[in-house]
C-alpha positions in Angstrom: -33.6 -5.4 19.9 -30.7 -7.8 19.2 -31.0 -7.3 15.4 -31.1 -3.5 15.7 -28.1 -3.5 18.0 -26.1 -5.8 15.7 -26.8 -3.6 12.7 -25.5 -0.5 14.5 -22.5 -2.3 15.9 -21.5 -3.9 12.6 -21.7 -0.5 10.9 -19.9 1.5 13.5 -17.7 -0.9 15.5 -14.1 0.1 15.7 -12.8 1.4 12.4 -15.0 -0.9 10.3 -16.9 2.1 8.9 -13.8 3.5 7.2 -12.4 0.0 6.5 -15.4 -0.6 4.2 -13.9 2.0 1.9 -10.3 1.1 2.7 -10.9 -2.5 1.6 -11.9 -1.4 -1.9 -8.5 0.2 -2.4 -6.0 -1.5 -4.7 -3.5 -0.5 -2.1 -5.4 -2.1 0.8 -3.7 -4.3 3.4 -3.6 -7.5 1.3 -2.4 -5.9 -1.9 0.0 -3.6 0.0 1.5 -6.6 1.8 1.8 -8.4 -1.6 3.8 -5.5 -3.0 6.2 -5.4 0.0 6.9 -9.1 0.1 9.7 -9.2 -2.7 11.8 -6.5 -1.0 11.5 -8.2 2.4 12.4 -11.6 0.9 15.6 -10.0 -0.4 16.3 -8.5 3.0 15.9 -11.9 4.7 18.1 -13.4 2.0 20.9 -10.9 2.7 20.5 -11.2 6.5 20.8 -15.0 6.2 23.9 -14.6 4.1 25.5 -12.3 6.6 24.6 -14.7 9.4 26.4 -17.6 7.6 29.4 -15.5 6.9 29.7 -14.5 10.6 29.7 -18.2 11.6 26.1 -18.4 12.6 23.6 -21.2 11.6 20.9 -19.9 9.3 19.3 -23.3 8.7 16.6 -23.1 11.4 15.2 -19.8 10.1 15.7 -20.9 6.4 13.8 -24.1 7.0 11.0 -22.4 8.9 10.6 -19.9 6.1 10.5 -22.7 3.5 7.8 -24.5 5.4 5.6 -21.5 6.1 6.2 -18.8 3.5 5.5 -20.8 0.3 2.1 -22.2 1.2 0.9 -18.8 2.5 1.9 -17.0 -0.7 0.4 -19.8 -2.8 -2.9 -19.4 -0.9 -2.9 -15.6 -1.4 -2.4 -15.0 2.3 0.0 -12.1 1.8 -0.6 -10.4 5.1 0.3 -13.6 7.0 3.2 -14.1 4.6 4.5 -10.7 5.3 4.2 -11.3 9.1 6.4 -14.4 8.7 9.0 -12.3 6.9 8.8 -9.7 9.6 9.4 -12.3 12.3 12.4 -13.6 10.4 13.8 -10.1 10.1 13.3 -9.6 13.8 15.2 -12.8 14.6 18.0 -11.8 12.3 18.6 -8.4 13.9 21.9 -8.2 15.7 21.9 -8.4 19.5 23.5 -5.2 20.6 24.7 -6.9 23.8 26.6 -9.5 22.0 29.2 -9.6 19.1 26.5 -9.3 16.5 24.8 -12.7 16.5 21.0 -12.5 16.0 18.7 -12.8 19.0 15.3 -14.2 18.5 14.4 -14.1 22.2 14.9 -10.4 22.8 14.1 -8.4 19.6 14.5 -4.6 20.0 11.6 -2.3 20.8 11.8 -0.8 17.3 11.1 -4.1 15.4 7.3 -3.6 15.2 6.9 -1.1 12.4 4.6 1.9 12.6 3.0 0.6 9.4 2.0 -2.6 11.2 0.7 -0.7 14.3 -1.4 1.4 12.0 -2.7 -1.6 10.1 -3.9 -3.3 13.3 -5.5 -0.3 14.8 -7.3 0.6 11.5 -8.5 -2.8 10.5 -9.3 -4.5 13.8 -10.3 -1.7 16.2 -9.6 0.2 19.4 -8.1 -2.8 21.2 -5.0 -2.0 19.1 -5.2 1.8 19.2 -2.8 1.9 22.1 0.0 0.6 20.0 -0.1 3.4 17.4 3.1 5.5 17.6 1.2 8.8 18.0 -1.0 7.4 20.7 2.0 6.2 22.7 3.3 9.8 22.4 0.0 11.3 23.5 -0.1 9.1 26.5 3.6 10.0 27.3 4.6 6.4 27.9 8.1 5.8 29.1 10.6 3.6 27.3 10.1 0.9 30.0 6.3 1.0 29.5 6.7 0.8 25.7 8.9 -2.2 26.0 6.3 -4.0 28.2 3.4 -3.0 25.8 5.4 -4.2 22.8 6.0 -7.5 24.5 2.2 -7.9 25.0 1.7 -6.9 21.3 4.0 -9.6 20.2 1.9 -12.2 22.0 -1.2 -10.9 20.1 0.4 -10.8 16.7 0.0 -14.4 15.5 -3.8 -14.5 16.0 -4.2 -10.8 15.0 -2.6 -11.4 11.6 -5.0 -14.3 11.0 -8.0 -12.1 12.0 -7.0 -9.5 9.5 -8.0 -12.0 6.8 -11.5 -12.4 8.2 -14.8 -10.6 7.9 -15.7 -7.4 9.8 -17.9 -9.4 12.1 -15.1 -11.7 13.1 -12.8 -8.7 13.6 -15.4 -7.1 15.9 -15.5 -10.2 18.1 -11.8 -10.4 18.3 -11.5 -6.6 19.0 -13.8 -7.0 22.0 -12.0 -10.1 23.3 -8.6 -8.5 23.0 -9.8 -5.3 24.6 -10.9 -7.2 27.7 -7.7 -9.2 27.8 -5.5 -6.1 27.4 -7.3 -4.3 30.3 -5.4 -6.5 32.9 -2.1 -5.7 31.2 -2.8 -2.0 31.2 -3.5 -2.0 34.9 0.0 -3.2 35.5 1.8 -1.1 32.9 0.0 2.3 32.7 -0.9 4.7 35.5 -4.5 5.8 36.1 -4.2 9.0 34.2 -2.8 7.2 31.1 -5.6 4.6 31.2 -8.2 7.3 31.5 -6.8 9.2 28.5 -6.5 6.0 26.5 -10.2 5.4 27.0 -11.0 8.9 25.9 -9.0 8.4 22.7 -10.8 5.1 22.0 -14.2 6.9 22.3 -13.0 9.8 20.1 -12.0 7.2 17.5 -15.0 5.0 17.6 -17.4 7.9 18.2 -21.0 7.2 19.5 -22.1 3.6 19.9 -19.0 2.0 18.4 -18.5 -1.1 20.6 -21.2 -2.4 22.8 -19.6 -1.2 26.0 -20.1 2.5 25.0 -23.8 1.9 24.7 -24.0 0.2 28.0 -22.0 3.0 29.7 -24.4 5.6 28.3 -27.5 3.5 29.2 -29.0 3.7 25.7 -32.6 2.6 25.7 -34.4 0.3 23.3 -36.4 3.2 22.0 -33.3 5.2 21.3 -31.8 2.2 19.4 -34.9 2.2 17.2 -34.4 5.9 16.4 -30.8 5.3 15.5 -31.8 3.0 12.6 -33.0 5.6 10.2 -29.9 7.8 10.1 -27.6 4.8 10.3 -29.2 3.1 7.2 -29.2 6.4 5.3 -25.5 6.8 6.0 -24.8 3.3 5.0 -26.5 3.8 1.6 -24.4 6.9 1.0 -21.2 5.0 2.0 -22.0 2.2 -0.4 -22.5 4.8 -3.2 -19.0 6.1 -2.4 -17.6 2.6 -2.6 -19.3 2.2 -6.0 -17.3 5.3 -7.2 -14.1 3.5 -6.3 -15.1 0.5 -8.4 -15.7 2.9 -11.2 -12.1 4.3 -10.9 -12.3 7.0 -8.3 -9.2 7.5 -6.1 -9.6 5.9 -2.7 -7.6 8.8 -1.3 -10.3 11.2 -2.4 -13.1 9.0 -1.2 -11.9 8.3 2.3 -12.3 11.9 3.6 -15.9 11.9 2.2 -16.6 8.7 4.0 -15.2 10.1 7.2 -17.4 13.2 6.8 -20.4 11.0 6.5 -19.5 9.4 9.8 -19.1 12.8 11.4 -22.5 13.8 10.1 -24.1 10.6 11.4 -22.4 11.3 14.8 -24.1 14.7 15.0 -27.5 13.2 14.1 -27.3 10.4 16.6 -26.1 12.8 19.3 -29.4 14.8 19.0 -31.2 11.6 20.0 -29.5 11.5 23.4 -31.0 13.0 26.5 -29.5 16.1 28.0 -27.9 14.0 30.7 -26.5 11.5 28.2 -25.1 14.4 26.1 -23.3 15.8 29.1 -22.0 12.4 30.1 -20.8 11.8 26.6 -18.8 15.0 26.4 -17.2 14.2 29.8 -16.3 10.7 28.6 -14.6 12.1 25.5 -12.2 14.4 27.3 -10.1 17.0 25.5 -10.3 16.6 21.7 -7.1 15.3 20.1 -5.9 16.0 16.5 -7.5 13.3 14.2 -4.1 12.3 13.0 -3.3 10.8 16.4 -6.1 8.2 16.2 -6.7 7.9 12.5 -4.5 7.1 9.5 -5.0 7.5 5.8 -7.2 10.6 6.0 
């Protein structure tokens, strides 16, 4: 049963299903990062100039950028290069508690952009869903909670930016590892109601049988897994056909909703294969439905 399980998980894990289409877009994460880099380099340049004019020492940041940025751009690792620029901009932000000198140790809570939060949740999986701006609002997190969560996110960023460059399978492994690690942080930061709602949002985003822990929670049998194969493979073929349309010149913005509808259709088919008890449990696990814009981007 391991092969069957792996096929389903690879196909449905996290947001990988839609990422198959997203990756074909000329405005996908790598190309989009490439397009943003020149403007951010200018911002870093201006910030370094202001730092020098105010009597500060820009040499450390300048040297770090010189050592890291050039090789990353040469290697075509534009997502990682953009992350280096973002870190430099964070360090160069004025410290509101001082006379305007930059503070690398205590960046503000606004320094992680909504765009970066969306990119991580979309391309890695539900372990980063928590950090989406709309999800934070849905959970009604306080400013103090958000600062603690952002602090945890910063510890994840270096490895996460590297994982963005890897295959869907590697992203899936990292998604599960990060989800398990973050669970301990959430127990300290979020209350029980917030943690329960977050789990519901993760399930609504991943839908049936996304990560392995969903299947375990529903006690899916080996026989049911065999039955999932037909609809899953059929949907995969239809998705590949949509991807081929993008290669022929179709707009990714027009294709993504079609791919999402295929996923909804597959969800409905797979749900019919559950027992009545499993269906009831699944509906209870999902909780109150949220607007798709809260957990999805780019649709």
